[in-house]
C-alpha positions in Angstrom: -44.1 -19.6 1.4 -47.3 -18.2 -0.1 -47.9 -15.0 -2.0 -50.9 -12.9 -1.0 -52.5 -9.6 -2.1 -53.9 -7.5 0.8 -55.7 -4.1 0.8 -55.2 -2.2 4.0 -58.2 0.1 4.4 -57.7 3.8 4.9 -60.0 4.7 7.9 -60.4 7.5 10.4 -58.1 7.2 13.4 -61.1 6.5 15.6 -62.5 3.7 13.4 -59.1 2.1 12.9 -58.5 2.2 16.7 -61.8 0.6 17.4 -61.3 -2.2 14.8 -57.8 -3.0 16.0 -58.7 -3.0 19.6 -61.7 -5.3 18.9 -59.4 -7.6 16.9 -56.8 -7.7 19.7 -59.5 -8.8 22.1 -61.4 -11.3 19.8 -59.2 -12.3 16.8 -57.3 -15.4 18.0 -55.8 -16.2 14.6 -54.7 -13.0 12.9 -54.5 -9.9 15.2 -50.9 -10.6 16.0 -50.0 -11.4 12.4 -51.5 -8.6 10.2 -53.5 -5.4 10.7 -57.1 -5.1 9.5 -57.3 -5.7 5.8 -59.3 -7.0 2.8 -57.7 -10.1 1.3 -57.8 -9.6 -2.5 -55.8 -12.7 -3.4 -55.6 -15.6 -0.9 -52.4 -17.4 -0.3 -51.0 -19.1 -3.4 -47.8 -21.0 -3.8 -45.8 -22.4 -6.7 -45.8 -19.2 -8.7 -42.7 -17.2 -9.4 -42.6 -14.0 -7.4 -41.8 -11.7 -10.3 -44.6 -13.3 -12.4 -47.1 -12.8 -9.6 -46.1 -9.2 -9.1 -46.4 -8.5 -12.9 -49.8 -10.1 -12.9 -51.0 -8.0 -10.0 -49.7 -4.8 -11.6 -51.2 -5.6 -15.0 -54.6 -6.2 -13.4 -54.5 -2.9 -11.6 -54.4 -0.9 -14.8 -57.2 1.6 -14.9 -58.3 0.8 -11.3 -58.9 3.8 -9.1 -59.3 3.9 -5.3 -62.4 2.2 -3.9 -64.6 3.9 -1.3 -66.6 1.7 1.0 -68.9 1.9 4.0 -69.1 -0.8 6.7 -72.4 -1.0 8.6 -72.8 -4.6 9.5 -71.0 -7.6 11.2 -71.7 -11.0 9.8 -71.0 -14.5 11.1 -69.2 -17.0 8.8 -68.1 -20.6 9.3 -64.6 -21.3 8.2 -64.5 -23.7 5.2 -61.1 -25.2 6.3 -61.3 -25.4 10.1 -63.5 -25.5 13.1 -63.3 -21.8 13.4 -66.1 -19.3 13.0 -65.5 -15.7 12.1 -67.0 -12.3 12.5 -66.6 -10.1 9.5 -67.3 -6.4 8.8 -68.8 -6.5 5.3 -69.2 -3.4 3.2 -72.6 -2.1 2.0 -71.2 0.5 -0.4 -68.1 -0.6 -2.4 -68.9 -4.3 -2.2 -69.2 -4.8 -6.0 -66.0 -2.8 -6.7 -64.0 -4.9 -4.3 -65.5 -8.1 -5.8 -64.7 -7.0 -9.3 -61.1 -6.2 -8.4 -60.7 -9.6 -6.7 -62.1 -11.3 -9.8 -59.7 -9.4 -12.1 -56.8 -10.9 -10.1 -58.1 -14.4 -10.5 -57.6 -14.4 -14.3 -54.7 -15.6 -16.4 -51.9 -16.6 -14.1 -54.2 -17.1 -11.1 -57.2 -18.5 -12.8 -56.5 -22.0 -11.5 -56.1 -20.7 -8.0 -59.7 -19.4 -7.7 -61.8 -21.5 -5.4 -65.2 -21.8 -7.0 -66.6 -23.8 -4.1 -66.3 -20.8 -1.7 -68.0 -17.5 -2.4 -65.8 -14.4 -2.2 -67.3 -12.0 0.4 -65.2 -8.8 0.8 -64.6 -8.4 4.5 -62.4 -7.2 7.4 -62.1 -10.0 9.9 -62.6 -8.8 13.5 -63.1 -11.9 15.6 -62.9 -15.7 15.4 -63.5 -18.7 17.7 -64.3 -22.4 17.6 -67.3 -21.4 19.6 -70.0 -20.4 17.1 -72.3 -18.9 19.8 -69.5 -16.7 21.0 -69.0 -15.3 17.5 -72.8 -14.9 17.1 -72.9 -12.9 20.3 -70.0 -10.7 19.2 -71.7 -10.0 15.8 -74.9 -9.2 17.6 -73.2 -6.8 20.0 -71.5 -5.0 17.1 -74.8 -4.8 15.1 -76.7 -3.5 18.2 -74.8 -0.3 17.6 -75.7 2.1 14.8 -72.4 2.6 13.0 -71.0 3.5 9.6 -67.3 3.1 9.0 -66.3 5.0 5.9 -63.0 4.0 4.3 -61.0 3.8 1.1 -58.9 1.2 -0.5 -56.2 3.4 -2.0 -53.5 0.7 -2.5 -52.8 -3.0 -2.5 -49.8 -4.8 -1.3 -48.2 -8.0 -2.4 -46.8 -9.9 0.6 -45.1 -13.2 1.3 -46.7 -15.2 4.1 -44.1 -17.4 5.8 -44.5 -19.1 9.2 -47.3 -16.8 10.4 -45.3 -13.7 9.4 -46.2 -11.2 6.7 -43.2 -9.9 4.6 -44.1 -6.9 2.4 -42.9 -7.2 -1.2 -44.4 -4.4 -3.3 -47.2 -1.8 -2.8 -49.3 -0.5 -5.7 -51.2 2.8 -5.4 -54.6 2.8 -7.1 
C-alpha cells in the first residue's frame, strides 16, 4: 500500500475527452487505473495515513486554485523501467505546480523526495518500451496548434494498492 497525492485537472469537456481517448489508445500502464492527473506526491509507504493526510492539509494552507495551459507534448525516458512516456507539460502554471509539489516534500515527506529525478509537472498521455513510437506520438500531438486550458482546483489523497486507486480525502484549493 502506498499513499499518493493526485490533482485531477478541471478541463473543458472536449479537451478532457480528447486526452482520455488518447490515453485509452496509447497509455499501456495507467489508462485503466486512473484518469488524467498531475502527480503531486509520488507513491510513499511506511507513513501513517492520518499523519500523511494532516501533512497534506497543512501544506495546502493559503494555496489557491492553479490555472495552467498545456501546449506541448514531451518525450521522457522512465527512470525506473524500460518505458518511455509522452507527457503534456504546462507552459503557464508550471511554476505554481512545482512550488506546490515542493511544499508537500517538506517535513514528514522530506526524506521521500527523489533529488536524482527532476520534477516536471505533467499529464501522462502515452507510454511504450518503443522510444520511437513515443517520439512519433509526441510529434503528432505537437504538429497540431493546441492550447488546453485547465485548473487544479483540488487535490486528492489516495491509496494505491495492487494497481487500484482508493480515494481517501479530497481537499479543495
